[in-house]
C-alpha positions in Angstrom: 3.0 11.3 -28.1 -0.6 12.5 -27.5 -2.3 11.4 -24.3 -5.8 10.3 -24.6 -8.1 11.5 -21.8 -10.9 9.3 -20.6 -14.1 11.3 -20.1 -14.2 11.0 -16.3 -16.9 13.7 -16.0 -19.4 11.5 -17.8 -18.3 8.3 -16.1 -19.7 9.0 -12.6 -23.0 10.4 -11.7 -23.6 11.4 -8.1 -27.0 12.5 -7.0 -26.9 12.3 -3.2 -30.2 14.1 -2.8 -31.9 11.0 -4.3 -29.4 8.5 -2.8 -28.0 7.6 -6.3 -24.5 7.0 -7.4 -24.0 5.6 -10.9 -20.8 4.4 -12.6 -21.1 4.5 -16.3 -18.6 1.8 -17.1 -19.3 -0.9 -19.7 -17.7 -3.6 -17.5 -20.4 -3.1 -14.8 -24.1 -3.6 -14.9 -24.4 -2.0 -11.4 -22.1 -0.5 -8.9 -22.4 -0.4 -5.2 -20.5 2.2 -3.3 -19.1 1.2 0.0 -16.4 2.8 2.2 -12.9 1.6 1.3 -12.5 0.5 4.9 -15.1 -2.2 4.3 -13.0 -3.7 1.5 -10.0 -3.7 3.8 -12.1 -5.5 6.5 -13.3 -8.1 4.0 -9.7 -8.7 2.8 -8.5 -9.1 6.4 -11.3 -11.5 7.2 -10.5 -13.6 4.1 -6.9 -14.1 5.2 -5.1 -16.3 2.8 -8.2 -16.8 0.7 -8.0 -13.3 -0.9 -6.7 -14.4 -4.3 -10.1 -15.0 -6.0 -11.4 -11.6 -4.8 -8.2 -9.9 -6.0 -8.3 -11.6 -9.4 -11.9 -10.8 -9.9 -11.4 -7.1 -9.1 -8.2 -7.2 -11.3 -10.3 -8.4 -14.3 -12.6 -5.5 -13.9 -9.8 -3.0 -13.6 -8.0 -4.4 -16.6 -11.2 -4.2 -18.7 -11.5 -0.5 -17.7 -7.8 0.1 -18.6 -8.4 -1.6 -22.0 -11.4 0.7 -22.7 -9.2 3.7 -21.8 -6.5 2.5 -24.2 -9.3 2.4 -26.8 -7.9 -0.5 -28.9 -4.5 1.1 -29.4 -2.4 -1.4 -31.3 0.9 -0.7 -29.7 0.4 1.6 -26.7 3.5 3.4 -25.3 4.4 2.4 -21.7 3.2 5.9 -20.5 -0.2 5.2 -22.0 -0.5 1.8 -20.3 0.6 3.4 -17.0 -2.0 6.1 -17.5 -4.8 3.7 -18.3 -4.0 1.5 -15.3 -3.8 4.5 -12.9 -7.0 5.9 -14.2 -8.8 2.5 -13.9 -7.7 2.3 -10.2 -8.9 5.8 -9.6 -12.3 5.2 -11.3 -12.8 2.3 -8.9 -12.1 4.5 -5.9 -9.0 2.5 -5.1 -6.6 5.5 -4.7 -3.9 6.9 -6.8 -1.5 4.6 -8.7 1.7 5.7 -10.4 4.6 3.7 -11.9 8.3 4.5 -11.2 11.4 2.9 -12.5 14.6 2.4 -10.5 17.2 1.2 -12.9 15.8 -2.1 -14.2 13.2 -2.3 -11.4 9.6 -1.2 -11.9 7.5 -0.2 -9.0 4.0 0.9 -8.5 3.3 3.6 -5.9 -0.2 3.1 -4.6 -1.3 6.1 -2.6 -4.5 6.0 -0.5 -5.3 2.3 -1.0 -8.1 0.9 1.1 -5.5 -0.3 3.7 -1.7 -0.4 4.2 -1.4 -3.0 7.0 0.2 -6.4 6.5 -3.2 -8.1 6.2 -3.7 -6.2 2.9 -0.3 -6.9 1.4 -1.2 -10.3 -0.3 -4.4 -8.8 -1.7 -2.5 -5.7 -3.0 0.3 -7.8 -4.6 -2.1 -10.3 -6.3 -4.4 -7.4 -7.5 -1.5 -5.3 -9.0 0.3 -8.2 -10.5 -2.8 -9.5 -12.2 -3.9 -6.1 -13.5 -0.4 -5.6 -15.1 -0.5 -9.1 -16.5 -4.0 -8.7 -18.0 -3.3 -5.3 -19.5 0.2 -5.9 -20.9 0.0 -9.6 -21.6 3.4 -10.0 -19.8 3.2 -12.5 -16.9 3.9 -10.2 -13.9 3.9 -10.7 -10.1 4.1 -8.1 -7.4 5.4 -7.8 -3.9 5.0 -5.1 -1.3 8.4 -3.4 -1.2 7.6 -0.8 1.5 4.7 0.7 3.4 4.0 4.3 4.2 1.3 5.7 6.3 -0.8 6.7 3.3 0.4 4.1 0.7 2.2 1.1 -0.5 5.1 0.7 -2.9 5.0 -2.6 -4.8 7.8 -4.2 -6.8 6.8 -5.7 -10.2 8.7 -8.5 -11.7 9.2 -12.3 -12.0 8.3 -14.7 -9.3 11.8 -15.2 -8.0 12.5 -11.5 -7.7 9.2 -11.0 -5.9 10.0 -13.8 -3.4 13.3 -12.1 -2.7 11.6 -8.7 -2.1 9.0 -10.3 0.2 11.6 -12.1 2.2 13.7 -8.9 2.7 10.7 -6.7 3.4 9.5 -9.2 6.0 12.9 -8.9 7.7 12.4 -5.1 7.9 14.8 -4.0 5.3 14.2 -0.6 3.7 12.8 -0.5 0.1 15.7 1.4 -1.4 18.1 -1.1 0.2 16.2 -4.1 -1.2 16.2 -2.6 -4.7 19.9 -1.8 -4.4 20.7 -5.4 -3.4 18.3 -6.8 -6.1 19.9 -4.6 -8.8 23.4 -5.8 -7.8 24.5 -2.7 -5.8 23.0 -0.2 -8.2 21.8 3.0 -6.6 18.1 2.9 -6.0 
């Protein structure tokens, strides 16, 4: 399998001496660069009303991922993962990487705008919608665990995500949740 590389060098132009940052992405007419902490504050202020913002951002990220896939008829899972990860990175949203634990699929999101509980619903909605839009497979997400510099999100069906959310809210460790979810399989 050959990996297509997206021309990142030509995608972003930064000219700080003239106060200009341009993102050459067909899905944007104009980009405004703000600190990631501002997005985290907006998400916290919206509370339960974050879904429209998450879905709007997911649409843009999914369009970028589709451009990266360049119309591939049947992209391999690695190509889809690469396209989604690169689309997150292009938006300045941190580093995303997929991992499989038995039958469970997770997304490791390092350096997201926030990791606190007020960001979890936004993160789950955003990630689930991006994966759904890019793959065409209805997918939900739930925060499995939180680290100081990132989140681990479980990807799956609504019932499995509800189970993960409930266990994570009780303080259960991510590997233990996956082991229980997978019927005692080692996670």
